[in-house]
All heavy atoms as a GROMACS GRO file, in nm:
protein
  517
    1MET      N    1  -6.759  -4.881 -12.115
    1MET     CA    2  -6.732  -4.751 -12.063
    1MET      C    3  -6.839  -4.707 -11.964
    1MET      O    4  -6.810  -4.638 -11.869
    1MET     CB    5  -6.726  -4.650 -12.178
    1MET     CG    6  -6.592  -4.641 -12.240
    1MET     SD    7  -6.513  -4.514 -12.156
    1MET     CE    8  -6.400  -4.440 -12.251
    2SER      N    9  -6.964  -4.745 -11.987
    2SER     CA   10  -7.070  -4.702 -11.898
    2SER      C   11  -7.055  -4.765 -11.760
    2SER      O   12  -7.096  -4.707 -11.661
    2SER     CB   13  -7.207  -4.736 -11.957
    2SER     OG   14  -7.224  -4.877 -11.963
    3GLY      N   15  -6.995  -4.884 -11.753
    3GLY     CA   16  -6.974  -4.950 -11.624
    3GLY      C   17  -6.873  -4.874 -11.539
    3GLY      O   18  -6.892  -4.858 -11.419
    4SER      N   19  -6.764  -4.827 -11.600
    4SER     CA   20  -6.664  -4.754 -11.524
    4SER      C   21  -6.714  -4.615 -11.483
    4SER      O   22  -6.682  -4.566 -11.375
    4SER     CB   23  -6.534  -4.741 -11.603
    4SER     OG   24  -6.555  -4.664 -11.720
    5SER      N   25  -6.795  -4.552 -11.569
    5SER     CA   26  -6.850  -4.422 -11.533
    5SER      C   27  -6.953  -4.436 -11.421
    5SER      O   28  -6.967  -4.348 -11.337
    5SER     CB   29  -6.911  -4.353 -11.654
    5SER     OG   30  -7.021  -4.427 -11.703
    6SER      N   31  -7.024  -4.549 -11.423
    6SER     CA   32  -7.120  -4.576 -11.316
    6SER      C   33  -7.049  -4.596 -11.183
    6SER      O   34  -7.094  -4.547 -11.079
    6SER     CB   35  -7.203  -4.699 -11.350
    6SER     OG   36  -7.290  -4.731 -11.244
    7VAL      N   37  -6.937  -4.667 -11.184
    7VAL     CA   38  -6.859  -4.688 -11.062
    7VAL      C   39  -6.804  -4.556 -11.011
    7VAL      O   40  -6.807  -4.527 -10.890
    7VAL     CB   41  -6.745  -4.790 -11.089
    7VAL    CG1   42  -6.650  -4.796 -10.971
    7VAL    CG2   43  -6.802  -4.926 -11.120
    8THR      N   44  -6.756  -4.472 -11.101
    8THR     CA   45  -6.703  -4.341 -11.062
    8THR      C   46  -6.813  -4.255 -11.001
    8THR      O   47  -6.792  -4.188 -10.900
    8THR     CB   48  -6.643  -4.269 -11.184
    8THR    OG1   49  -6.544  -4.353 -11.244
    8THR    CG2   50  -6.582  -4.138 -11.146
    9ALA      N   51  -6.931  -4.257 -11.060
    9ALA     CA   52  -7.043  -4.179 -11.008
    9ALA      C   53  -7.083  -4.228 -10.869
    9ALA      O   54  -7.110  -4.148 -10.779
    9ALA     CB   55  -7.162  -4.187 -11.103
   10MET      N   56  -7.084  -4.360 -10.850
   10MET     CA   57  -7.120  -4.416 -10.720
   10MET      C   58  -7.014  -4.382 -10.614
   10MET      O   59  -7.046  -4.359 -10.498
   10MET     CB   60  -7.140  -4.567 -10.730
   10MET     CG   61  -7.260  -4.606 -10.814
   10MET     SD   62  -7.414  -4.529 -10.761
   10MET     CE   63  -7.440  -4.612 -10.608
   11LYS      N   64  -6.886  -4.378 -10.654
   11LYS     CA   65  -6.780  -4.340 -10.560
   11LYS      C   66  -6.799  -4.196 -10.514
   11LYS      O   67  -6.780  -4.165 -10.397
   11LYS     CB   68  -6.642  -4.358 -10.624
   11LYS     CG   69  -6.596  -4.501 -10.633
   11LYS     CD   70  -6.457  -4.511 -10.691
   11LYS     CE   71  -6.412  -4.656 -10.699
   11LYS     NZ   72  -6.275  -4.669 -10.752
   12LYS      N   73  -6.840  -4.110 -10.606
   12LYS     CA   74  -6.866  -3.970 -10.570
   12LYS      C   75  -6.984  -3.960 -10.474
   12LYS      O   76  -6.982  -3.881 -10.380
   12LYS     CB   77  -6.893  -3.887 -10.695
   12LYS     CG   78  -6.769  -3.860 -10.778
   12LYS     CD   79  -6.801  -3.773 -10.897
   12LYS     CE   80  -6.677  -3.749 -10.981
   12LYS     NZ   81  -6.705  -3.664 -11.098
   13VAL      N   82  -7.086  -4.041 -10.498
   13VAL     CA   83  -7.203  -4.042 -10.409
   13VAL      C   84  -7.163  -4.088 -10.270
   13VAL      O   85  -7.201  -4.029 -10.169
   13VAL     CB   86  -7.316  -4.130 -10.467
   13VAL    CG1   87  -7.426  -4.152 -10.365
   13VAL    CG2   88  -7.372  -4.068 -10.594
   14VAL      N   89  -7.085  -4.194 -10.263
   14VAL     CA   90  -7.041  -4.247 -10.134
   14VAL      C   91  -6.954  -4.144 -10.061
   14VAL      O   92  -6.969  -4.123  -9.940
   14VAL     CB   93  -6.966  -4.381 -10.152
   14VAL    CG1   94  -6.897  -4.424 -10.024
   14VAL    CG2   95  -7.061  -4.489 -10.200
   15GLN      N   96  -6.867  -4.078 -10.134
   15GLN     CA   97  -6.782  -3.976 -10.072
   15GLN      C   98  -6.867  -3.862 -10.016
   15GLN      O   99  -6.843  -3.814  -9.905
   15GLN     CB  100  -6.684  -3.922 -10.177
   15GLN     CG  101  -6.588  -3.819 -10.122
   15GLN     CD  102  -6.494  -3.767 -10.231
   15GLN    OE1  103  -6.515  -3.789 -10.349
   15GLN    NE2  104  -6.392  -3.696 -10.188
   16GLN      N  105  -6.969  -3.819 -10.091
   16GLN     CA  106  -7.057  -3.713 -10.044
   16GLN      C  107  -7.136  -3.757  -9.921
   16GLN      O  108  -7.152  -3.680  -9.825
   16GLN     CB  109  -7.153  -3.670 -10.156
   16GLN     CG  110  -7.247  -3.559 -10.118
   16GLN     CD  111  -7.176  -3.429 -10.087
   16GLN    OE1  112  -7.073  -3.398 -10.144
   16GLN    NE2  113  -7.231  -3.351  -9.995
   17LEU      N  114  -7.184  -3.878  -9.920
   17LEU     CA  115  -7.259  -3.929  -9.805
   17LEU      C  116  -7.171  -3.938  -9.681
   17LEU      O  117  -7.216  -3.908  -9.570
   17LEU     CB  118  -7.320  -4.065  -9.838
   17LEU     CG  119  -7.437  -4.062  -9.938
   17LEU    CD1  120  -7.477  -4.205  -9.975
   17LEU    CD2  121  -7.555  -3.985  -9.881
   18ARG      N  122  -7.047  -3.979  -9.698
   18ARG     CA  123  -6.955  -3.984  -9.583
   18ARG      C  124  -6.928  -3.845  -9.529
   18ARG      O  125  -6.922  -3.825  -9.408
   18ARG     CB  126  -6.824  -4.051  -9.625
   18ARG     CG  127  -6.835  -4.200  -9.640
   18ARG     CD  128  -6.702  -4.263  -9.671
   18ARG     NE  129  -6.717  -4.408  -9.681
   18ARG     CZ  130  -6.636  -4.487  -9.746
   18ARG    NH1  131  -6.531  -4.437  -9.808
   18ARG    NH2  132  -6.657  -4.617  -9.750
   19LEU      N  133  -6.915  -3.748  -9.620
   19LEU     CA  134  -6.894  -3.610  -9.577
   19LEU      C  135  -7.014  -3.559  -9.498
   19LEU      O  136  -6.999  -3.499  -9.392
   19LEU     CB  137  -6.871  -3.521  -9.700
   19LEU     CG  138  -6.853  -3.373  -9.674
   19LEU    CD1  139  -6.720  -3.347  -9.604
   19LEU    CD2  140  -6.861  -3.295  -9.803
   20GLU      N  141  -7.133  -3.585  -9.547
   20GLU     CA  142  -7.255  -3.540  -9.480
   20GLU      C  143  -7.276  -3.612  -9.347
   20GLU      O  144  -7.327  -3.554  -9.252
   20GLU     CB  145  -7.376  -3.561  -9.570
   20GLU     CG  146  -7.377  -3.468  -9.690
   20GLU     CD  147  -7.492  -3.494  -9.784
   20GLU    OE1  148  -7.585  -3.569  -9.748
   20GLU    OE2  149  -7.490  -3.438  -9.895
   21ALA      N  150  -7.238  -3.737  -9.339
   21ALA     CA  151  -7.253  -3.813  -9.215
   21ALA      C  152  -7.159  -3.762  -9.107
   21ALA      O  153  -7.189  -3.773  -8.988
   21ALA     CB  154  -7.228  -3.961  -9.240
   22GLY      N  155  -7.048  -3.702  -9.146
   22GLY     CA  156  -6.952  -3.652  -9.049
   22GLY      C  157  -6.984  -3.513  -8.994
   22GLY      O  158  -6.917  -3.466  -8.903
   23LEU      N  159  -7.087  -3.448  -9.047
   23LEU     CA  160  -7.124  -3.315  -8.999
   23LEU      C  161  -7.190  -3.322  -8.862
   23LEU      O  162  -7.266  -3.414  -8.833
   23LEU     CB  163  -7.220  -3.248  -9.098
   23LEU     CG  164  -7.164  -3.213  -9.234
   23LEU    CD1  165  -7.275  -3.157  -9.323
   23LEU    CD2  166  -7.052  -3.113  -9.222
   24ASN      N  167  -7.161  -3.222  -8.780
   24ASN     CA  168  -7.229  -3.212  -8.650
   24ASN      C  169  -7.368  -3.155  -8.672
   24ASN      O  170  -7.385  -3.053  -8.739
   24ASN     CB  171  -7.150  -3.123  -8.555
   24ASN     CG  172  -7.021  -3.186  -8.511
   24ASN    OD1  173  -7.010  -3.308  -8.508
   24ASN    ND2  174  -6.924  -3.104  -8.478
   25ARG      N  175  -7.467  -3.218  -8.614
   25ARG     CA  176  -7.606  -3.176  -8.631
   25ARG      C  177  -7.651  -3.100  -8.507
   25ARG      O  178  -7.607  -3.126  -8.396
   25ARG     CB  179  -7.698  -3.297  -8.650
   25ARG     CG  180  -7.657  -3.389  -8.763
   25ARG     CD  181  -7.687  -3.328  -8.895
   25ARG     NE  182  -7.641  -3.418  -9.002
   25ARG     CZ  183  -7.684  -3.410  -9.125
   25ARG    NH1  184  -7.772  -3.321  -9.158
   25ARG    NH2  185  -7.637  -3.492  -9.215
   26VAL      N  186  -7.740  -3.003  -8.528
   26VAL     CA  187  -7.798  -2.926  -8.419
   26VAL      C  188  -7.948  -2.954  -8.421
   26VAL      O  189  -8.011  -2.954  -8.527
   26VAL     CB  190  -7.772  -2.775  -8.439
   26VAL    CG1  191  -7.838  -2.694  -8.331
   26VAL    CG2  192  -7.623  -2.747  -8.444
   27LYS      N  193  -8.004  -2.977  -8.304
   27LYS     CA  194  -8.147  -3.002  -8.296
   27LYS      C  195  -8.222  -2.876  -8.339
   27LYS      O  196  -8.178  -2.763  -8.316
   27LYS     CB  197  -8.188  -3.039  -8.155
   27LYS     CG  198  -8.137  -3.174  -8.112
   27LYS     CD  199  -8.192  -3.212  -7.976
   27LYS     CE  200  -8.143  -3.350  -7.937
   27LYS     NZ  201  -8.199  -3.392  -7.809
   28ILE      N  202  -8.337  -2.896  -8.402
   28ILE     CA  203  -8.416  -2.784  -8.451
   28ILE      C  204  -8.459  -2.693  -8.337
   28ILE      O  205  -8.458  -2.570  -8.350
   28ILE     CB  206  -8.538  -2.834  -8.531
   28ILE    CG1  207  -8.491  -2.899  -8.659
   28ILE    CG2  208  -8.636  -2.722  -8.559
   28ILE    CD1  209  -8.600  -2.957  -8.744
   29SER      N  210  -8.493  -2.750  -8.223
   29SER     CA  211  -8.535  -2.668  -8.110
   29SER      C  212  -8.421  -2.577  -8.064
   29SER      O  213  -8.443  -2.460  -8.030
   29SER     CB  214  -8.583  -2.756  -7.995
   29SER     OG  215  -8.481  -2.845  -7.956
   30GLN      N  216  -8.299  -2.628  -8.064
   30GLN     CA  217  -8.183  -2.547  -8.025
   30GLN      C  218  -8.154  -2.440  -8.130
   30GLN      O  219  -8.125  -2.325  -8.097
   30GLN     CB  220  -8.060  -2.635  -8.005
   30GLN     CG  221  -7.937  -2.559  -7.960
   30GLN     CD  222  -7.955  -2.488  -7.826
   30GLN    OE1  223  -8.012  -2.545  -7.734
   30GLN    NE2  224  -7.910  -2.366  -7.816
   31ALA      N  225  -8.163  -2.476  -8.257
   31ALA     CA  226  -8.140  -2.379  -8.364
   31ALA      C  227  -8.244  -2.268  -8.360
   31ALA      O  228  -8.212  -2.150  -8.379
   31ALA     CB  229  -8.142  -2.448  -8.500
   32ALA      N  230  -8.370  -2.303  -8.334
   32ALA     CA  231  -8.476  -2.203  -8.326
   32ALA      C  232  -8.454  -2.110  -8.206
   32ALA      O  233  -8.473  -1.989  -8.217
   32ALA     CB  234  -8.612  -2.270  -8.315
   33ALA      N  235  -8.411  -2.165  -8.094
   33ALA     CA  236  -8.384  -2.082  -7.976
   33ALA      C  237  -8.267  -1.987  -8.002
   33ALA      O  238  -8.273  -1.869  -7.965
   33ALA     CB  239  -8.356  -2.171  -7.855
   34ASP      N  240  -8.164  -2.036  -8.068
   34ASP     CA  241  -8.049  -1.952  -8.101
   34ASP      C  242  -8.089  -1.841  -8.198
   34ASP      O  243  -8.048  -1.725  -8.183
   34ASP     CB  244  -7.937  -2.035  -8.163
   34ASP     CG  245  -7.872  -2.129  -8.063
   34ASP    OD1  246  -7.893  -2.111  -7.941
   34ASP    OD2  247  -7.799  -2.220  -8.107
   35LEU      N  248  -8.171  -1.874  -8.296
   35LEU     CA  249  -8.217  -1.775  -8.394
   35LEU      C  250  -8.303  -1.668  -8.327
   35LEU      O  251  -8.289  -1.549  -8.354
   35LEU     CB  252  -8.294  -1.843  -8.506
   35LEU     CG  253  -8.347  -1.754  -8.617
   35LEU    CD1  254  -8.233  -1.679  -8.685
   35LEU    CD2  255  -8.425  -1.836  -8.718
   36LYS      N  256  -8.391  -1.710  -8.238
   36LYS     CA  257  -8.476  -1.614  -8.165
   36LYS      C  258  -8.391  -1.521  -8.080
   36LYS      O  259  -8.412  -1.400  -8.080
   36LYS     CB  260  -8.575  -1.690  -8.078
   36LYS     CG  261  -8.667  -1.601  -8.000
   36LYS     CD  262  -8.764  -1.681  -7.915
   36LYS     CE  263  -8.849  -1.592  -7.830
   36LYS     NZ  264  -8.938  -1.669  -7.741
   37GLN      N  265  -8.293  -1.576  -8.012
   37GLN     CA  266  -8.204  -1.495  -7.929
   37GLN      C  267  -8.125  -1.396  -8.014
   37GLN      O  268  -8.113  -1.279  -7.979
   37GLN     CB  269  -8.108  -1.585  -7.851
   37GLN     CG  270  -8.014  -1.509  -7.760
   37GLN     CD  271  -7.917  -1.602  -7.690
   37GLN    OE1  272  -7.915  -1.722  -7.713
   37GLN    NE2  273  -7.836  -1.547  -7.602
   38PHE      N  274  -8.076  -1.439  -8.128
   38PHE     CA  275  -8.002  -1.351  -8.218
   38PHE      C  276  -8.091  -1.236  -8.267
   38PHE      O  277  -8.048  -1.120  -8.270
   38PHE     CB  278  -7.948  -1.430  -8.337
   38PHE     CG  279  -7.881  -1.346  -8.440
   38PHE    CD1  280  -7.749  -1.306  -8.424
   38PHE    CD2  281  -7.949  -1.305  -8.554
   38PHE    CE1  282  -7.685  -1.228  -8.519
   38PHE    CE2  283  -7.887  -1.226  -8.649
   38PHE     CZ  284  -7.755  -1.187  -8.631
   39CYS      N  285  -8.214  -1.269  -8.305
   39CYS     CA  286  -8.306  -1.166  -8.354
   39CYS      C  287  -8.338  -1.064  -8.246
   39CYS      O  288  -8.343  -0.944  -8.272
   39CYS     CB  289  -8.434  -1.230  -8.407
   39CYS     SG  290  -8.410  -1.323  -8.559
   40LEU      N  291  -8.361  -1.111  -8.124
   40LEU     CA  292  -8.392  -1.019  -8.015
   40LEU      C  293  -8.272  -0.932  -7.980
   40LEU      O  294  -8.288  -0.813  -7.948
   40LEU     CB  295  -8.439  -1.097  -7.892
   40LEU     CG  296  -8.576  -1.166  -7.908
   40LEU    CD1  297  -8.605  -1.252  -7.785
   40LEU    CD2  298  -8.686  -1.063  -7.930
   41GLN      N  299  -8.152  -0.986  -7.986
   41GLN     CA  300  -8.032  -0.909  -7.954
   41GLN      C  301  -8.004  -0.802  -8.058
   41GLN      O  302  -7.950  -0.696  -8.027
   41GLN     CB  303  -7.910  -1.001  -7.944
   41GLN     CG  304  -7.906  -1.084  -7.819
   41GLN     CD  305  -7.787  -1.180  -7.819
   41GLN    OE1  306  -7.722  -1.200  -7.921
   41GLN    NE2  307  -7.761  -1.240  -7.704
   42ASN      N  308  -8.040  -0.826  -8.184
   42ASN     CA  309  -8.007  -0.734  -8.291
   42ASN      C  310  -8.127  -0.655  -8.343
   42ASN      O  311  -8.116  -0.588  -8.446
   42ASN     CB  312  -7.942  -0.811  -8.406
   42ASN     CG  313  -7.809  -0.869  -8.364
   42ASN    OD1  314  -7.718  -0.797  -8.329
   42ASN    ND2  315  -7.800  -1.001  -8.365
   43ALA      N  316  -8.238  -0.660  -8.273
   43ALA     CA  317  -8.359  -0.592  -8.319
   43ALA      C  318  -8.339  -0.440  -8.324
   43ALA      O  319  -8.393  -0.374  -8.413
   43ALA     CB  320  -8.477  -0.626  -8.228
   44GLN      N  321  -8.261  -0.384  -8.234
   44GLN     CA  322  -8.244  -0.239  -8.233
   44GLN      C  323  -8.165  -0.189  -8.354
   44GLN      O  324  -8.170  -0.071  -8.385
   44GLN     CB  325  -8.178  -0.192  -8.103
   44GLN     CG  326  -8.034  -0.234  -8.087
   44GLN     CD  327  -8.017  -0.370  -8.020
   44GLN    OE1  328  -8.112  -0.444  -8.004
   44GLN    NE2  329  -7.895  -0.401  -7.982
   45HIS      N  330  -8.094  -0.276  -8.423
   45HIS     CA  331  -8.017  -0.237  -8.541
   45HIS      C  332  -8.090  -0.266  -8.672
   45HIS      O  333  -8.039  -0.235  -8.779
   45HIS     CB  334  -7.882  -0.309  -8.543
   45HIS     CG  335  -7.800  -0.287  -8.421
   45HIS    ND1  336  -7.751  -0.164  -8.385
   45HIS    CD2  337  -7.760  -0.372  -8.324
   45HIS    CE1  338  -7.683  -0.174  -8.272
   45HIS    NE2  339  -7.688  -0.300  -8.233
   46ASP      N  340  -8.207  -0.326  -8.663
   46ASP     CA  341  -8.282  -0.365  -8.783
   46ASP      C  342  -8.366  -0.248  -8.832
   46ASP      O  343  -8.459  -0.204  -8.765
   46ASP     CB  344  -8.372  -0.485  -8.751
   46ASP     CG  345  -8.433  -0.547  -8.875
   46ASP    OD1  346  -8.434  -0.482  -8.982
   46ASP    OD2  347  -8.483  -0.661  -8.865
   47ARG      N  348  -8.333  -0.197  -8.949
   47ARG     CA  349  -8.403  -0.080  -9.002
   47ARG      C  350  -8.546  -0.112  -9.043
   47ARG      O  351  -8.629  -0.022  -9.053
   47ARG     CB  352  -8.328  -0.021  -9.121
   47ARG     CG  353  -8.195   0.034  -9.083
   47ARG     CD  354  -8.214   0.150  -8.987
   47ARG     NE  355  -8.085   0.194  -8.936
   47ARG     CZ  356  -8.067   0.248  -8.818
   47ARG    NH1  357  -8.168   0.263  -8.736
   47ARG    NH2  358  -7.949   0.285  -8.778
   48LEU      N  359  -8.578  -0.238  -9.067
   48LEU     CA  360  -8.716  -0.273  -9.098
   48LEU      C  361  -8.804  -0.263  -8.974
   48LEU      O  362  -8.924  -0.238  -8.985
   48LEU     CB  363  -8.723  -0.414  -9.157
   48LEU     CG  364  -8.658  -0.432  -9.294
   48LEU    CD1  365  -8.662  -0.579  -9.333
   48LEU    CD2  366  -8.727  -0.347  -9.398
   49LEU      N  367  -8.746  -0.280  -8.857
   49LEU     CA  368  -8.822  -0.269  -8.733
   49LEU      C  369  -8.820  -0.128  -8.676
   49LEU      O  370  -8.922  -0.080  -8.624
   49LEU     CB  371  -8.765  -0.366  -8.627
   49LEU     CG  372  -8.773  -0.514  -8.661
   49LEU    CD1  373  -8.704  -0.597  -8.555
   49LEU    CD2  374  -8.918  -0.557  -8.676
   50THR      N  375  -8.706  -0.061  -8.682
   50THR     CA  376  -8.693   0.070  -8.619
   50THR      C  377  -8.721   0.186  -8.714
   50THR      O  378  -8.747   0.297  -8.669
   50THR     CB  379  -8.552   0.088  -8.561
   50THR    OG1  380  -8.456   0.080  -8.666
   50THR    CG2  381  -8.522  -0.018  -8.457
   51GLY      N  382  -8.713   0.163  -8.842
   51GLY     CA  383  -8.735   0.270  -8.939
   51GLY      C  384  -8.607   0.348  -8.964
   51GLY      O  385  -8.507   0.332  -8.897
   52VAL      N  386  -8.615   0.437  -9.062
   52VAL     CA  387  -8.501   0.519  -9.099
   52VAL      C  388  -8.541   0.664  -9.079
   52VAL      O  389  -8.649   0.706  -9.121
   52VAL     CB  390  -8.463   0.495  -9.247
   52VAL    CG1  391  -8.348   0.584  -9.289
   52VAL    CG2  392  -8.429   0.349  -9.270
   53SER      N  393  -8.455   0.740  -9.015
   53SER     CA  394  -8.487   0.881  -8.995
   53SER      C  395  -8.487   0.954  -9.129
   53SER      O  396  -8.412   0.919  -9.220
   53SER     CB  397  -8.387   0.946  -8.899
   53SER     OG  398  -8.260   0.951  -8.958
   54SER      N  399  -8.570   1.054  -9.142
   54SER     CA  400  -8.582   1.122  -9.270
   54SER      C  401  -8.456   1.199  -9.306
   54SER      O  402  -8.429   1.222  -9.423
   54SER     CB  403  -8.702   1.217  -9.267
   54SER     OG  404  -8.684   1.315  -9.167
   55SER      N  405  -8.376   1.236  -9.208
   55SER     CA  406  -8.254   1.311  -9.239
   55SER      C  407  -8.145   1.221  -9.297
   55SER      O  408  -8.061   1.268  -9.372
   55SER     CB  409  -8.201   1.380  -9.113
   55SER     OG  410  -8.166   1.283  -9.015
   56THR      N  411  -8.146   1.093  -9.266
   56THR     CA  412  -8.043   1.002  -9.318
   56THR      C  413  -8.093   0.913  -9.431
   56THR      O  414  -8.018   0.832  -9.483
   56THR     CB  415  -7.989   0.912  -9.206
   56THR    OG1  416  -8.098   0.834  -9.154
   56THR    CG2  417  -7.924   0.994  -9.096
   57ASN      N  418  -8.219   0.929  -9.470
   57ASN     CA  419  -8.277   0.845  -9.574
   57ASN      C  420  -8.239   0.900  -9.712
   57ASN      O  421  -8.284   1.006  -9.753
   57ASN     CB  422  -8.429   0.842  -9.560
   57ASN     CG  423  -8.494   0.747  -9.658
   57ASN    OD1  424  -8.426   0.683  -9.737
   57ASN    ND2  425  -8.626   0.737  -9.651
   58PRO      N  426  -8.157   0.828  -9.789
   58PRO     CA  427  -8.118   0.878  -9.921
   58PRO      C  428  -8.230   0.867 -10.023
   58PRO      O  429  -8.223   0.927 -10.131
   58PRO     CB  430  -8.000   0.788  -9.960
   58PRO     CG  431  -8.023   0.663  -9.885
   58PRO     CD  432  -8.091   0.702  -9.757
   59PHE      N  433  -8.337   0.797  -9.993
   59PHE     CA  434  -8.447   0.777 -10.086
   59PHE      C  435  -8.569   0.863 -10.054
   59PHE      O  436  -8.676   0.841 -10.107
   59PHE     CB  437  -8.487   0.629 -10.089
   59PHE     CG  438  -8.373   0.539 -10.127
   59PHE    CD1  439  -8.311   0.461 -10.032
   59PHE    CD2  440  -8.327   0.534 -10.257
   59PHE    CE1  441  -8.205   0.378 -10.066
   59PHE    CE2  442  -8.221   0.452 -10.292
   59PHE     CZ  443  -8.161   0.374 -10.197
   60ARG      N  444  -8.554   0.960  -9.967
   60ARG     CA  445  -8.667   1.046  -9.931
   60ARG      C  446  -8.705   1.130 -10.053
   60ARG      O  447  -8.621   1.162 -10.137
   60ARG     CB  448  -8.631   1.134  -9.813
   60ARG     CG  449  -8.528   1.238  -9.842
   60ARG     CD  450  -8.494   1.320  -9.717
   60ARG     NE  451  -8.390   1.416  -9.746
   60ARG     CZ  452  -8.259   1.392  -9.736
   60ARG    NH1  453  -8.218   1.274  -9.694
   60ARG    NH2  454  -8.170   1.484  -9.766
   61PRO      N  455  -8.831   1.168 -10.062
   61PRO     CA  456  -8.874   1.251 -10.175
   61PRO      C  457  -8.804   1.387 -10.171
   61PRO      O  458  -8.790   1.447 -10.064
   61PRO     CB  459  -9.024   1.267 -10.155
   61PRO     CG  460  -9.062   1.170 -10.050
   61PRO     CD  461  -8.940   1.131  -9.977
   62GLN      N  462  -8.760   1.432 -10.284
   62GLN     CA  463  -8.694   1.561 -10.293
   62GLN      C  464  -8.796   1.673 -10.282
   62GLN      O  465  -8.906   1.663 -10.335
   62GLN     CB  466  -8.617   1.573 -10.425
   62GLN     CG  467  -8.508   1.470 -10.442
   62GLN     CD  468  -8.396   1.487 -10.339
   62GLN    OE1  469  -8.362   1.599 -10.302
   62GLN    NE2  470  -8.341   1.377 -10.293
   63LYS      N  471  -8.760   1.778 -10.212
   63LYS     CA  472  -8.848   1.894 -10.199
   63LYS      C  473  -8.842   1.975 -10.329
   63LYS      O  474  -8.735   1.993 -10.385
   63LYS     CB  475  -8.806   1.979 -10.080
   63LYS     CG  476  -8.822   1.908  -9.947
   63LYS     CD  477  -8.782   1.997  -9.833
   63LYS     CE  478  -8.800   1.923  -9.703
   63LYS     NZ  479  -8.759   2.002  -9.588
   64VAL      N  480  -8.955   2.020 -10.370
   64VAL     CA  481  -8.962   2.099 -10.492
   64VAL      C  482  -8.967   2.246 -10.453
   64VAL      O  483  -9.046   2.287 -10.369
   64VAL     CB  484  -9.086   2.059 -10.574
   64VAL    CG1  485  -9.096   2.145 -10.699
   64VAL    CG2  486  -9.081   1.912 -10.610
   65CYS      N  487  -8.886   2.324 -10.517
   65CYS     CA  488  -8.883   2.467 -10.491
   65CYS      C  489  -8.940   2.537 -10.613
   65CYS      O  490  -8.889   2.523 -10.725
   65CYS     CB  491  -8.740   2.512 -10.464
   65CYS     SG  492  -8.727   2.686 -10.428
   66SER      N  493  -9.046   2.610 -10.592
   66SER     CA  494  -9.105   2.682 -10.705
   66SER      C  495  -9.131   2.827 -10.664
   66SER      O  496  -9.175   2.855 -10.553
   66SER     CB  497  -9.233   2.614 -10.751
   66SER     OG  498  -9.327   2.617 -10.646
   67PHE      N  499  -9.101   2.915 -10.755
   67PHE     CA  500  -9.124   3.057 -10.732
   67PHE      C  501  -9.238   3.102 -10.822
   67PHE      O  502  -9.237   3.078 -10.941
   67PHE     CB  503  -8.998   3.139 -10.766
   67PHE     CG  504  -8.885   3.114 -10.671
   67PHE    CD1  505  -8.781   3.030 -10.706
   67PHE    CD2  506  -8.884   3.176 -10.546
   67PHE    CE1  507  -8.677   3.006 -10.619
   67PHE    CE2  508  -8.780   3.154 -10.460
   67PHE     CZ  509  -8.675   3.070 -10.495
   68LEU      N  510  -9.333   3.167 -10.762
   68LEU     CA  511  -9.444   3.219 -10.841
   68LEU      C  512  -9.456   3.367 -10.824
   68LEU      O  513  -9.439   3.431 -10.733
   68LEU     CB  514  -9.575   3.152 -10.804
   68LEU     CG  515  -9.586   3.006 -10.845
   68LEU    CD1  516  -9.716   2.949 -10.794
   68LEU    CD2  517  -9.575   2.989 -10.994
   0.00000   0.00000   0.00000
C-alpha cells in the first residue's frame, strides 16, 4: 500500500510542478517599478500618508461637557 500512496503523492508533486512551470513570470525589476508607480498614483488616497480630518474621524476623542 505504501508504494501506491508514494506513486500518488509523486503524481501530485509532478502535477503541481507542471502548473508552476506554466505560470508567466515577471522580472523583479519590472514588478518593483509597477509597485512604485501604483503607490505614487494612489498616494493621495492613502489615509496613512494624508491623515484623517477630525470632522470625519470616528475615533476622535469625545468632548466632555461639564457644568460647574
